[in-house]
VMD Tcl script that builds the backbone (N, CA, C; Angstrom):
set m [mol new atoms 249]
animate dup $m
set s [atomselect $m all]
$s set {name element resname resid chain x y z} {
  {N N MET 1 A -61.924 -15.221 -40.165}
  {CA C MET 1 A -62.605 -14.299 -41.103}
  {C C MET 1 A -64.323 -14.329 -40.517}
  {N N TYR 2 A -64.771 -15.483 -40.470}
  {CA C TYR 2 A -66.098 -15.292 -39.871}
  {C C TYR 2 A -66.519 -15.026 -38.437}
  {N N LEU 3 A -65.451 -15.023 -37.421}
  {CA C LEU 3 A -65.334 -14.349 -36.446}
  {C C LEU 3 A -65.216 -13.073 -36.326}
  {N N LEU 4 A -64.588 -12.086 -37.243}
  {CA C LEU 4 A -64.541 -10.597 -37.687}
  {C C LEU 4 A -65.889 -10.342 -38.086}
  {N N LYS 5 A -66.241 -10.978 -38.947}
  {CA C LYS 5 A -67.675 -10.519 -39.683}
  {C C LYS 5 A -69.007 -10.622 -38.428}
  {N N SER 6 A -68.862 -11.887 -37.756}
  {CA C SER 6 A -69.925 -11.901 -36.400}
  {C C SER 6 A -69.678 -10.627 -35.832}
  {N N PHE 7 A -68.208 -10.244 -35.131}
  {CA C PHE 7 A -68.235 -9.252 -34.455}
  {C C PHE 7 A -68.426 -7.700 -35.060}
  {N N TYR 8 A -68.215 -7.377 -36.417}
  {CA C TYR 8 A -68.488 -6.520 -37.002}
  {C C TYR 8 A -70.240 -6.351 -37.173}
  {N N LYS 9 A -71.059 -7.408 -36.978}
  {CA C LYS 9 A -72.335 -7.412 -37.256}
  {C C LYS 9 A -72.913 -7.295 -35.825}
  {N N ILE 10 A -72.328 -7.495 -34.631}
  {CA C ILE 10 A -72.984 -7.501 -33.477}
  {C C ILE 10 A -72.396 -5.766 -33.286}
  {N N ILE 11 A -71.551 -5.392 -33.235}
  {CA C ILE 11 A -70.871 -3.943 -32.964}
  {C C ILE 11 A -71.728 -3.082 -33.793}
  {N N THR 12 A -72.609 -3.112 -34.872}
  {CA C THR 12 A -72.832 -2.074 -35.647}
  {C C THR 12 A -74.533 -2.439 -35.477}
  {N N ASN 13 A -75.127 -3.324 -34.649}
  {CA C ASN 13 A -76.322 -3.224 -34.456}
  {C C ASN 13 A -76.368 -2.481 -33.233}
  {N N THR 14 A -75.670 -2.754 -32.420}
  {CA C THR 14 A -75.893 -2.225 -30.906}
  {C C THR 14 A -76.173 -0.700 -31.090}
  {N N LYS 15 A -76.918 -0.254 -30.015}
  {CA C LYS 15 A -77.326 0.824 -30.022}
  {C C LYS 15 A -76.501 1.936 -28.850}
  {N N VAL 16 A -75.908 3.202 -29.288}
  {CA C VAL 16 A -74.842 3.363 -28.324}
  {C C VAL 16 A -75.439 4.409 -27.643}
  {N N ASN 17 A -75.032 4.287 -26.025}
  {CA C ASN 17 A -75.601 5.505 -25.174}
  {C C ASN 17 A -74.854 6.430 -25.259}
  {N N ALA 18 A -75.191 7.712 -24.703}
  {CA C ALA 18 A -74.601 9.103 -24.615}
  {C C ALA 18 A -73.498 8.778 -23.483}
  {N N THR 19 A -73.307 7.841 -22.622}
  {CA C THR 19 A -72.237 7.698 -21.961}
  {C C THR 19 A -70.886 6.948 -22.308}
  {N N TYR 20 A -71.459 6.024 -23.264}
  {CA C TYR 20 A -70.348 5.555 -24.199}
  {C C TYR 20 A -69.566 6.306 -25.042}
  {N N ASN 21 A -70.126 7.222 -25.625}
  {CA C ASN 21 A -69.511 8.375 -26.589}
  {C C ASN 21 A -68.935 9.258 -25.707}
  {N N ILE 22 A -69.448 9.727 -24.434}
  {CA C ILE 22 A -68.394 10.596 -23.422}
  {C C ILE 22 A -67.160 9.667 -23.305}
  {N N LEU 23 A -67.132 8.400 -23.054}
  {CA C LEU 23 A -65.976 7.862 -22.339}
  {C C LEU 23 A -65.152 7.595 -23.477}
  {N N GLY 24 A -65.284 7.361 -24.932}
  {CA C GLY 24 A -64.849 7.424 -26.022}
  {C C GLY 24 A -64.025 8.551 -26.209}
  {N N TYR 25 A -64.693 9.602 -26.206}
  {CA C TYR 25 A -64.228 11.125 -26.439}
  {C C TYR 25 A -62.911 11.387 -25.140}
  {N N ALA 26 A -63.372 11.163 -23.926}
  {CA C ALA 26 A -62.430 10.922 -22.994}
  {C C ALA 26 A -61.395 10.319 -23.082}
  {N N GLY 27 A -61.461 9.090 -23.744}
  {CA C GLY 27 A -60.277 8.308 -24.085}
  {C C GLY 27 A -59.488 8.953 -25.370}
  {N N VAL 28 A -59.899 9.660 -25.797}
  {CA C VAL 28 A -58.851 10.490 -27.110}
  {C C VAL 28 A -58.518 11.732 -26.429}
  {N N PHE 29 A -59.053 12.097 -25.484}
  {CA C PHE 29 A -58.458 13.445 -25.060}
  {C C PHE 29 A -56.812 13.350 -24.407}
  {N N PRO 30 A -56.562 12.398 -23.918}
  {CA C PRO 30 A -55.065 12.291 -23.369}
  {C C PRO 30 A -54.042 12.014 -24.639}
  {N N LEU 31 A -54.652 11.575 -25.554}
  {CA C LEU 31 A -53.754 11.381 -26.659}
  {C C LEU 31 A -53.480 12.708 -27.501}
  {N N LEU 32 A -54.681 13.230 -27.679}
  {CA C LEU 32 A -54.766 14.867 -28.316}
  {C C LEU 32 A -53.891 15.505 -27.517}
  {N N LEU 33 A -53.997 15.614 -26.427}
  {CA C LEU 33 A -53.064 16.510 -25.316}
  {C C LEU 33 A -51.471 16.143 -25.314}
  {N N LEU 34 A -51.281 15.081 -25.493}
  {CA C LEU 34 A -49.872 14.657 -25.830}
  {C C LEU 34 A -49.205 15.059 -27.179}
  {N N LEU 35 A -50.309 14.786 -28.151}
  {CA C LEU 35 A -49.757 15.342 -29.572}
  {C C LEU 35 A -49.663 17.211 -29.438}
  {N N ILE 36 A -50.409 17.731 -28.914}
  {CA C ILE 36 A -50.605 19.142 -28.646}
  {C C ILE 36 A -49.074 19.645 -27.858}
  {N N LEU 37 A -48.736 18.777 -26.784}
  {CA C LEU 37 A -47.827 19.027 -25.730}
  {C C LEU 37 A -46.464 19.183 -26.733}
  {N N ILE 38 A -46.261 18.535 -27.735}
  {CA C ILE 38 A -45.141 18.192 -28.457}
  {C C ILE 38 A -44.975 19.537 -28.915}
  {N N TRP 39 A -45.963 19.803 -29.664}
  {CA C TRP 39 A -45.601 21.392 -30.344}
  {C C TRP 39 A -45.417 22.650 -29.387}
  {N N ILE 40 A -46.034 22.274 -28.351}
  {CA C ILE 40 A -46.081 23.506 -27.151}
  {C C ILE 40 A -44.805 23.511 -26.759}
  {N N LEU 41 A -44.210 22.480 -25.831}
  {CA C LEU 41 A -43.104 22.201 -25.304}
  {C C LEU 41 A -41.988 22.350 -25.658}
  {N N ASP 42 A -40.678 22.372 -24.749}
  {CA C ASP 42 A -39.541 22.547 -25.530}
  {C C ASP 42 A -39.043 21.365 -25.931}
  {N N LYS 43 A -37.805 21.136 -27.008}
  {CA C LYS 43 A -37.505 19.793 -27.337}
  {C C LYS 43 A -36.568 18.779 -26.509}
  {N N ARG 44 A -36.419 19.226 -25.578}
  {CA C ARG 44 A -35.783 18.351 -24.445}
  {C C ARG 44 A -36.783 17.364 -23.612}
  {N N TYR 45 A -38.081 17.905 -23.923}
  {CA C TYR 45 A -39.418 16.990 -23.182}
  {C C TYR 45 A -40.088 16.033 -24.314}
  {N N HIS 46 A -39.448 16.012 -25.546}
  {CA C HIS 46 A -40.041 15.067 -26.792}
  {C C HIS 46 A -39.703 13.898 -26.430}
  {N N PRO 47 A -38.403 13.267 -26.128}
  {CA C PRO 47 A -38.347 11.728 -25.790}
  {C C PRO 47 A -39.553 11.301 -25.187}
  {N N PHE 48 A -39.700 12.016 -23.645}
  {CA C PHE 48 A -40.836 11.821 -22.490}
  {C C PHE 48 A -42.080 11.492 -23.122}
  {N N ILE 49 A -42.525 12.803 -24.133}
  {CA C ILE 49 A -43.557 12.614 -24.642}
  {C C ILE 49 A -43.987 11.558 -25.678}
  {N N ILE 50 A -43.089 11.612 -26.511}
  {CA C ILE 50 A -43.250 10.544 -27.706}
  {C C ILE 50 A -43.222 9.240 -26.871}
  {N N ASN 51 A -42.421 8.606 -25.781}
  {CA C ASN 51 A -42.517 7.370 -24.917}
  {C C ASN 51 A -44.175 7.700 -24.335}
  {N N SER 52 A -44.839 8.562 -23.905}
  {CA C SER 52 A -45.872 8.295 -23.348}
  {C C SER 52 A -47.136 8.259 -24.254}
  {N N ILE 53 A -46.865 8.611 -25.600}
  {CA C ILE 53 A -47.861 8.524 -26.685}
  {C C ILE 53 A -47.571 6.893 -26.723}
  {N N PHE 54 A -46.671 6.340 -27.313}
  {CA C PHE 54 A -46.487 5.322 -27.617}
  {C C PHE 54 A -47.258 4.264 -26.184}
  {N N SER 55 A -46.613 4.776 -25.048}
  {CA C SER 55 A -47.222 3.917 -24.080}
  {C C SER 55 A -48.748 3.948 -23.709}
  {N N TYR 56 A -49.407 5.037 -24.137}
  {CA C TYR 56 A -50.834 5.260 -24.318}
  {C C TYR 56 A -51.600 4.384 -25.422}
  {N N ILE 57 A -50.944 4.569 -26.478}
  {CA C ILE 57 A -51.575 3.737 -27.555}
  {C C ILE 57 A -51.443 2.726 -27.510}
  {N N THR 58 A -50.505 2.114 -26.704}
  {CA C THR 58 A -50.309 0.162 -26.384}
  {C C THR 58 A -51.498 0.010 -25.388}
  {N N VAL 59 A -51.685 0.753 -24.527}
  {CA C VAL 59 A -52.923 0.496 -23.309}
  {C C VAL 59 A -54.095 0.211 -24.397}
  {N N ILE 60 A -54.344 1.351 -25.203}
  {CA C ILE 60 A -55.656 1.496 -25.550}
  {C C ILE 60 A -56.063 0.321 -26.564}
  {N N LEU 61 A -54.913 -0.382 -27.523}
  {CA C LEU 61 A -54.852 -1.313 -28.157}
  {C C LEU 61 A -54.984 -2.779 -27.524}
  {N N THR 62 A -54.524 -2.713 -26.140}
  {CA C THR 62 A -54.367 -3.606 -25.592}
  {C C THR 62 A -55.960 -3.919 -25.310}
  {N N PHE 63 A -56.753 -3.027 -24.554}
  {CA C PHE 63 A -58.074 -3.176 -24.177}
  {C C PHE 63 A -58.716 -3.381 -25.434}
  {N N ILE 64 A -58.697 -2.949 -26.718}
  {CA C ILE 64 A -59.429 -2.998 -27.855}
  {C C ILE 64 A -59.330 -4.713 -28.446}
  {N N GLY 65 A -57.662 -5.039 -28.171}
  {CA C GLY 65 A -57.611 -6.447 -28.479}
  {C C GLY 65 A -58.498 -7.651 -27.362}
  {N N ALA 66 A -58.467 -6.921 -26.204}
  {CA C ALA 66 A -59.136 -7.728 -24.975}
  {C C ALA 66 A -60.708 -7.692 -25.469}
  {N N VAL 67 A -61.078 -6.914 -25.632}
  {CA C VAL 67 A -62.897 -7.109 -26.087}
  {C C VAL 67 A -62.937 -8.057 -27.154}
  {N N TYR 68 A -61.939 -7.959 -28.408}
  {CA C TYR 68 A -62.282 -8.929 -29.572}
  {C C TYR 68 A -61.778 -10.297 -28.921}
  {N N TRP 69 A -60.919 -10.243 -28.412}
  {CA C TRP 69 A -60.550 -11.671 -27.731}
  {C C TRP 69 A -62.014 -12.295 -26.718}
  {N N ASP 70 A -62.321 -11.548 -25.987}
  {CA C ASP 70 A -63.480 -12.064 -25.025}
  {C C ASP 70 A -64.691 -12.476 -26.263}
  {N N PHE 71 A -64.885 -11.676 -27.248}
  {CA C PHE 71 A -65.870 -11.887 -28.297}
  {C C PHE 71 A -65.503 -13.427 -28.696}
  {N N ALA 72 A -64.304 -13.717 -29.104}
  {CA C ALA 72 A -64.134 -15.159 -29.781}
  {C C ALA 72 A -64.340 -16.302 -28.708}
  {N N PHE 73 A -63.800 -15.860 -27.538}
  {CA C PHE 73 A -64.288 -16.882 -26.485}
  {C C PHE 73 A -65.759 -17.176 -26.064}
  {N N PHE 74 A -66.612 -15.932 -26.058}
  {CA C PHE 74 A -67.867 -16.213 -26.037}
  {C C PHE 74 A -68.551 -16.938 -27.330}
  {N N LEU 75 A -68.089 -16.745 -28.487}
  {CA C LEU 75 A -68.571 -17.209 -29.738}
  {C C LEU 75 A -68.165 -18.678 -29.857}
  {N N ASN 76 A -66.955 -18.877 -29.466}
  {CA C ASN 76 A -66.453 -20.271 -29.411}
  {C C ASN 76 A -67.305 -21.207 -28.168}
  {N N ASN 77 A -67.498 -20.725 -27.416}
  {CA C ASN 77 A -68.218 -21.350 -26.324}
  {C C ASN 77 A -69.638 -21.568 -26.673}
  {N N LYS 78 A -70.392 -20.802 -27.289}
  {CA C LYS 78 A -71.603 -20.694 -27.576}
  {C C LYS 78 A -71.818 -21.975 -28.843}
  {N N GLN 79 A -70.850 -21.920 -29.574}
  {CA C GLN 79 A -70.838 -23.090 -30.671}
  {C C GLN 79 A -70.681 -24.426 -29.990}
  {N N LYS 80 A -69.817 -24.314 -29.261}
  {CA C LYS 80 A -69.986 -25.476 -28.255}
  {C C LYS 80 A -71.154 -26.014 -27.450}
  {N N ALA 81 A -71.689 -24.919 -27.037}
  {CA C ALA 81 A -72.910 -25.447 -26.495}
  {C C ALA 81 A -73.922 -25.889 -27.308}
  {N N LYS 82 A -74.071 -25.726 -28.632}
  {CA C LYS 82 A -75.015 -26.168 -29.684}
  {C C LYS 82 A -74.696 -27.339 -29.803}
  {N N LEU 83 A -73.355 -27.883 -29.420}
  {CA C LEU 83 A -73.234 -29.649 -30.176}
  {C C LEU 83 A -73.689 -30.626 -29.156}
}
mol reanalyze $m
mol bondsrecalc $m
mol representation Tube
mol addrep $m
């Protein structure tokens, strides 16, 4: 729990650059496009689109998890350095 609170404190104190906002919205764009394609395209394409949505979400969650994992290693190494 301590690790999560520390991660949240660092994330909320960082200043966000406009480039980061653009990259964040660019990451949401493919997901929104796939969700819109479900309504537009024929039903025979639905399994492919749904598979693509789940694949894209998996990749995004992997990157988010990697950032949190890197923070955990950094904090753990920092605590060991103080000993």
